C-alpha positions in Angstrom: 10.7 -11.1 195.0 12.6 -13.4 197.2 10.8 -14.8 200.2 12.3 -14.0 203.7 13.4 -17.0 205.7 10.9 -18.4 208.1 11.4 -18.0 211.9 11.9 -21.8 212.2 14.4 -21.9 209.4 16.3 -19.0 210.9 16.4 -20.7 214.3 17.5 -24.0 212.8 20.4 -22.3 211.1 21.5 -20.6 214.3 21.3 -23.9 216.1 23.4 -25.6 213.5 26.0 -22.8 213.5 26.1 -22.9 217.3 26.7 -26.7 217.3 29.2 -26.9 214.5 31.0 -23.6 214.7 32.6 -21.8 211.8 35.6 -24.0 211.5 34.4 -27.4 212.7 35.6 -30.3 210.4 35.4 -34.0 210.7 38.9 -35.5 210.9 39.9 -39.1 211.7 41.5 -39.4 215.0 39.2 -37.1 216.9 38.7 -38.4 220.4 36.0 -36.1 221.7 32.4 -37.3 222.0 30.3 -36.4 219.0 33.1 -35.4 216.6 32.1 -38.0 214.1 28.8 -36.2 213.5 30.1 -32.8 212.7 30.7 -33.4 209.1 27.0 -34.3 208.7 26.0 -31.1 210.6 28.0 -29.1 208.0 26.0 -30.9 205.3 22.8 -29.9 207.0 23.9 -26.3 207.1 24.4 -26.4 203.3 21.0 -27.9 202.7 19.4 -25.3 204.9 21.1 -22.5 202.9 19.9 -24.0 199.6 16.4 -24.2 201.0 16.6 -20.6 202.2 14.6 -19.3 199.1 12.4 -22.3 198.0 10.9 -21.9 194.5 7.3 -22.7 195.6 5.1 -22.7 198.6 4.7 -26.5 198.4 8.4 -27.0 198.3 8.9 -24.5 201.1 6.6 -26.4 203.5 8.1 -29.8 202.6 11.7 -28.7 202.8 11.2 -26.9 206.1 9.6 -30.0 207.7 12.3 -32.4 206.5 15.2 -30.0 207.2 13.9 -29.2 210.7 13.8 -32.9 211.5 17.3 -33.3 210.1 18.6 -30.5 212.2 17.1 -31.9 215.4 18.6 -35.4 214.6 21.9 -33.8 213.8 22.1 -31.8 217.0 21.1 -34.8 219.1 23.7 -36.8 217.2 26.5 -34.5 218.3 25.7 -35.5 221.9 25.6 -39.2 221.2 28.4 -41.6 222.0 30.5 -42.3 219.0 32.2 -45.6 218.4 35.4 -43.7 217.7 35.4 -42.9 221.4 35.0 -46.5 222.5 37.7 -47.9 224.8 38.6 -50.6 222.2 39.0 -47.9 219.4 41.0 -45.6 221.6 43.3 -48.4 222.9 43.8 -49.6 219.4 44.7 -46.1 218.2 47.1 -45.7 221.2 48.7 -49.1 220.7 49.2 -48.5 216.9 51.2 -45.3 217.3 54.6 -45.4 215.7 57.5 -43.8 217.4 57.3 -40.8 215.0 53.6 -40.5 215.6 54.0 -40.8 219.3 56.5 -37.9 219.2 54.0 -35.8 217.4 51.2 -36.7 219.9 53.5 -35.9 222.8 54.2 -32.4 221.4 50.5 -31.7 220.8 49.8 -33.0 224.4 52.4 -30.6 225.8 50.7 -27.8 223.8 47.4 -28.5 225.6 45.5 -30.6 223.0 43.2 -32.8 225.2 42.7 -35.4 222.5 46.5 -36.0 222.3 46.7 -36.0 226.1 44.1 -38.9 226.2 46.0 -40.8 223.5 49.4 -40.3 225.2 47.9 -41.3 228.6 46.5 -44.5 227.1 49.8 -45.3 225.4 51.7 -44.9 228.7 49.1 -47.1 230.5 49.4 -49.8 227.9 53.1 -49.8 228.2 52.9 -50.0 232.0 50.6 -53.0 231.8 53.3 -55.1 230.2 56.3 -53.9 232.2 57.5 -56.6 234.6 59.5 -54.4 236.9 57.2 -52.7 239.5 59.1 -49.5 239.7 59.0 -49.0 236.0 55.3 -50.0 235.9 54.6 -47.5 238.7 56.3 -44.7 236.8 54.3 -45.5 233.6 51.0 -45.5 235.4 51.8 -42.2 237.2 52.7 -40.6 233.8 49.5 -42.0 232.3 47.4 -40.6 235.1 49.1 -37.2 234.8 48.2 -36.8 231.1 44.7 -38.2 231.5 44.0 -35.8 234.4 45.1 -32.9 232.2 42.7 -34.0 229.5 39.9 -34.5 232.1 40.5 -30.9 233.3 39.7 -29.8 229.7 36.3 -31.7 229.9 37.3 -35.0 228.1 34.7 -37.7 229.0 37.1 -40.4 227.7 39.8 -39.1 230.1 37.4 -39.2 233.1 36.5 -42.8 232.2 40.1 -43.9 231.8 41.1 -42.2 235.1 38.4 -44.2 236.8 39.3 -47.5 235.0 43.0 -47.0 235.8 42.2 -46.6 239.5 40.1 -49.8 239.4 42.7 -51.7 237.4 45.3 -51.0 240.1 43.0 -52.3 242.9 44.5 -55.3 244.4 47.3 -55.5 241.8 49.5 -52.8 243.1 51.4 -52.3 246.4 52.0 -48.6 245.8 48.5 -47.2 245.1 45.2 -47.6 246.9 42.0 -47.0 245.0 40.1 -43.8 245.8 36.5 -44.9 245.4 35.1 -41.4 245.9 37.4 -40.2 243.1 36.3 -43.1 240.9 32.6 -42.3 241.5 33.2 -38.7 240.6 35.1 -39.5 237.5 32.5 -42.0 236.2 29.7 -39.6 236.9 31.4 -36.7 235.1 31.8 -39.0 232.0 28.2 -40.2 232.3 27.0 -36.5 232.5 28.4 -36.2 229.0 26.6 -39.4 227.9 29.8 -41.4 227.6 28.4 -44.9 227.4 31.4 -46.9 228.5 31.3 -45.1 231.8 27.8 -46.3 232.3 28.9 -49.9 231.7 31.8 -49.5 234.1 29.4 -48.1 236.8 27.2 -51.1 236.2 30.1 -53.5 236.8 30.7 -52.0 240.2 27.3 -53.4 241.3 27.8 -57.0 240.2 30.3 -58.0 242.9 32.3 -56.7 245.8 35.4 -56.1 243.6 36.4 -52.6 242.7 34.5 -49.9 244.5 31.1 -51.6 245.1 30.3 -51.9 248.8 27.5 -54.4 248.0 26.0 -56.3 245.1 22.9 -54.8 243.4 22.1 -56.7 240.3 19.0 -54.7 239.5 21.0 -51.4 239.5 23.8 -53.1 237.5 21.3 -54.2 234.9 19.8 -50.7 234.7 23.2 -49.1 233.9 24.1 -51.9 231.4 20.9 -51.3 229.5 21.3 -47.6 229.6 24.8 -48.0 228.3 23.7 -50.3 225.5 21.0 -47.8 224.5 23.7 -45.1 224.5 25.7 -47.1 222.0 28.2 -49.3 224.0 28.3 -52.8 222.5 30.3 -54.1 225.5 27.2 -53.5 227.6 25.4 -56.2 225.7 27.9 -58.8 227.0 27.3 -57.7 230.6 23.5 -57.9 230.1 24.0 -61.4 228.7 26.1 -62.4 231.7 23.4 -61.1 234.0 20.8 -63.4 232.4 23.2 -66.3 231.8 22.4 -68.2 235.0 18.6 -67.9 234.8 17.5 -67.4 231.2 19.9 -68.8 228.6 17.6 -67.8 225.7 17.6 -64.2 226.8 21.4 -64.3 227.5 22.1 -65.7 224.1 20.1 -62.9 222.4 22.1 -60.3 224.3 25.4 -62.0 223.4 24.2 -62.1 219.8 23.4 -58.4 219.9 26.9 -57.6 221.2 28.5 -60.0 218.8 26.8 -58.5 215.8 28.1 -55.1 216.9 31.6 -56.5 217.0 32.1 -57.0 220.7 34.8 -59.7 221.1 33.6 -60.8 224.6 30.1 -61.4 223.3 31.5 -63.4 220.3 33.5 -65.5 222.7 30.5 -66.1 225.0 28.4 -67.4 222.1 31.3 -69.7 221.2 31.4 -71.0 224.8 27.7 -71.8 224.9 27.8 -73.5 221.5 30.8 -75.6 222.4 29.2 -76.8 225.5 25.6 -76.8 224.3 24.5 -74.4 227.1 21.0 -73.1 226.3 21.3 -74.1 222.7 22.2 -77.1 220.6 25.9 -78.1 220.7 27.7 -77.0 217.5 31.5 -77.1 217.7 31.9 -75.9 214.1 29.9 -72.7 214.8 31.7 -72.3 218.1 35.1 -72.4 216.5 33.9 -69.7 214.0 32.8 -67.4 216.9 36.1 -68.0 218.7 38.0 -67.1 215.5 36.1 -63.8 215.3 36.8 -63.0 218.9 40.4 -64.0 218.7 41.1 -61.9 215.6 40.0 -58.9 217.5 42.6 -59.5 220.2 40.4 -61.1 222.8 42.7 -63.1 225.2 39.7 -65.4 226.1 38.7 -65.9 222.5 42.3 -66.6 221.5 42.6 -69.1 224.2 39.4 -71.0 223.2 40.5 -70.9 219.6 43.8 -72.5 220.6 41.8 -75.2 222.4 39.9 -76.0 219.3 43.1 -76.4 217.3 44.5 -78.6 220.1 41.5 -80.8 220.2 40.4 -80.7 216.6 37.0 -79.5 217.6 35.1 -77.7 214.8 38.4 -77.3 212.9 41.2 -79.5 211.9 43.7 -80.4 214.7 46.8 -78.4 214.4 49.2 -78.0 217.3 51.4 -75.4 215.6 48.4 -73.1 215.2 47.2 -74.0 218.6 50.5 -72.9 220.2 50.4 -69.7 218.0 47.0 -68.6 219.5 48.1 -69.6 223.1 51.1 -67.2 222.7 48.8 -64.5 221.2 46.3 -64.9 224.1 49.0 -64.5 226.7 50.4 -61.4 225.1 47.0 -59.8 224.4 46.0 -60.3 228.1 46.6 -57.1 230.0 47.3 -58.8 233.3 49.9 -61.3 232.3 49.6 -64.9 231.0 46.0 -66.2 230.8 45.8 -69.2 228.4 49.2 -70.6 229.5 48.1 -70.4 233.1 44.7 -72.0 232.6 45.1 -74.9 230.2 47.1 -78.1 230.1 49.3 -77.6 227.1 51.6 -80.6 227.5 50.6 -81.8 224.0 52.9 -79.0 222.7 55.8 -81.0 224.0 55.3 -83.2 221.0 56.2 -80.4 218.7 59.7 -80.3 217.3 61.9 -77.2 217.9 61.3 -76.2 214.3 57.5 -76.3 214.8 57.7 -74.3 218.0 59.8 -71.7 216.2 57.3 -71.5 213.4 54.4 -71.1 215.9 56.3 -68.4 217.7 57.1 -66.7 214.4 53.5 -66.7 213.3 52.3 -65.4 216.7 54.8 -62.6 216.7 53.9 -61.6 213.1 50.3 -61.2 214.3 51.3 -59.5 217.5 53.5 -57.0 215.7 50.8 -56.3 213.2 48.4 -55.5 216.0 50.9 -53.7 218.1 51.3 -56.1 221.1 54.5 -57.1 222.9 56.2 -60.0 221.2 56.1 -63.6 222.6 58.9 -65.8 223.9 59.0 -69.4 222.7 58.1 -72.2 225.2 60.6 -73.6 227.6 61.8 -76.9 226.3 63.3 -77.9 229.6 59.8 -78.3 231.1 59.3 -82.0 230.6 56.4 -82.9 232.9 54.5 -79.6 233.2 53.1 -76.7 231.3 56.0 -75.5 229.1 54.8 -71.9 229.3 54.3 -71.5 233.1 55.7 -74.6 234.8 52.2 -75.6 236.1 49.8 -78.3 235.2 46.3 -77.1 235.0 42.9 -78.4 233.9 41.7 -77.7 230.4 38.7 -75.3 230.6 36.8 -72.9 228.4 37.5 -69.3 229.1 34.4 -67.1 229.4 
């Protein structure tokens, strides 16, 4: 005679069904927190059903203990921050949309799909960041905010975070919009209430200076939120923790940079390269530094790309190559969200030694990379600039970009 299910097994099955739902499926492209775990939850449901009538008492006890733990872990996992929800992943997905895909996303957004609304809002924001004309940029940001707000009204933590970060991004850079700090605080706290780790990191940033919405510096509170964000799964928080220790404890800072770098955070990879290149808190090793700059640059970090360009210019850690150096300068400037970065900060007069054909090759290679990674294409240097920076018209000191 078949044994009836235990009370714990029955409760576990009900919890799984409540969390997963009858039609929950894992699909790539989901933007909501926890979607990446739902396929695993369906698997747990199957295992529970198979263990519903165990063949022996010994198996019954063992199965119930193991499966109960799996259920608890699975349910907790559905509330954890998923890397598919990270700002880098979402921005990459938005940037990579083809015109045909963008059309489909727009239609789904209009139909009320919050995930598509987030994606569309981010695409509009990315476009606005690279528009030179202020009126067009203003229209792009306004449209972005419109779609993000619709997604936020549906409970999207990512949308709440991006509404806050958009407000902060426009602080001091726009003549048409003043930041609403109360609104920013509300949006970040709504995202944090859903355990959205990047919102914790952003909140921490507000306490490390007077920029943004912070009325005063509170390094202890900033560090608290960074560590909380890192524990919740945001690798970018490791970089912020490292920077918090960088002036007082280089060993601890390097460990946090390494934590972030090993999780794929481009800023942490660049920071390790900066310290290795200068011998800050560690032995100087320009070869290892160049490798970390390469890793950071290949992920689209404007700072990592700029430092990688410097290595090619100087021949530090890698063979000197002005064509490749110019390529990564152009990539750095196009990858930077707020205009030129590398071209503004380093003295690139050595590029004047390049022939027009070499400049054209560097521009071609840069644009091939930019197109592959869905960034705006670069313009070749201005050959008429004979005694200054051919990209910006200025002469600036060479410096490593943190």
